[in-house]
C-alpha positions, 0 to 999 in steps of 0.5 A: 500500500506504500505506493498508493499512499505516496501517490495520494499524498502527492495528489493531495498536495496538488489539490491543496494548492489548486483549491486553497485547502478546501479539499484538505479541510474536508472529512467526508471525501478522499481527503480523509483517506484510509491508506488501507483502502482504495479511494473510489469516486463514483459519478452517480448512484448506480456506479456507487452501488457497483463499486461498493458491491465489488469493492467491499471493505477494501474500498472507500466510495465517494458519490459525486451526486447528492441523494435526491438531485438529478445527476445529469445536471451535476455541478462540481464543488471545489471539494468534489474536484479535490475528491476527483484529484485524489481518487485512486479510481474514478468510475463514471459514464462518459457523456452522462454528466458534462461536469464530470467529463470536463473534470477528468478530461486530462486525467491519467487513463489508469485512474479512470473507468468508463463503464460505457467502454465495457458495454457500448451504449444503445441508440436512444431509439432502442426499445421504442419509438423515435422521439423529438430529439433534444437537439431540436429543442436546444439540448446538446448534452446527448449529441450522439443520441446514445442512451446512458441508462445501461444499468437498467439491464441487469445482464449488462450491469453484471458485465460492467461489474466483472470489468470493475473487479479487474480494474480494482485488481490492477489498482490494488493487486493484493485484494484481486481475489476478493474483488473477483469473488464479489463480482461473481456474487453480484453477477449471480444476484443480477442473473437471478434478478434478470430471471425474475423480470423475464418470467414476470413480464413474459405474459402481459396483456400490453407491452407498451410503456409510456414514460416521462422521458426515454430512460428505459430503452435497455429495460425495454430491449431486454424484456421485449417491451415497447417504450413511448417516451414523452420526451427524449433522453433529458428529463428536464426538456419540455415536450412540444405540443405536437409531441404531446399530441402524438403521445396521447394518440399512441397511448390511446391506440395501445390502451395504456392504463398507466403513464409513468413518471420518475421520482426525481422529476415533476409528474406534471407532464405525465399527469396531463397525458394521463388525464387526456387518455383516462389513465393512472400515473405511477413511478417507474424509477430509472435509478439515477439516484435515491431519495434522501434518507432512503434505505432502498438499493438497486435491487429493491428499486428494480423489484419495485419497478417489476411489480409496477410494470406487472400491474400496469401491463396486466401481466399474469 
């Protein structure tokens, strides 16, 4: 652990000079590092979950996104920039959070793990209809129209966990066996979850899901559902009157009983659509983050999503 401790000390000195000792005064991030554990910075909740499951007691994970906040719109504080500077491994998804992309643009590739490099991202239209693109509405954050929500397919998340174990073993070779074993355990749990979804959604009267934004392409693609997104990839983009009219017609055509919205996004648009088609509204969570004080985790939220889908789609 001596080399890692030395590297951390050098990084901390750099952060102190750059940030006026802000990071050095912090007690909640890597600045208060434990030399016996690998300091990991995760860009948002699903990656925090992954790092904690694979890393176990051998890692110390700092999540850049606060509970209850929309991770797309993350703005980094000086302390968080210091956390990134001092981290031994940064787990992120390129293109999802521009502020994080910018902060690590010049970083050492050995310290950066982009989960999109393990599982190539699907096009935004995968699992559903084409939508009015964000580019047409002034949002340039997803210029290549790729869906970042890869964690909503448990099989893809398992593959990312396996690769994260390898990356952690490179940073911390003395605990490679532990990382590998925990990744295998996580894979078994995710395989079981995948089986629950496959079985639970096998026989449904409807297969169309109308969602407040197009976050569920991976889930739809994996389990043979059809996603109708009211907006595109960005949850804060207001749909045009034309798009709203299109969604209303599609919802009526498919006799949608439920319009889904998200826990971190206003339900107003979903409620408007539901009122026009005589449908209910319900939360379908893309698990970009957890509510403050929540005792839920990835698995519990995914299973809640499954039950919500089974009810809405009249699955037997």
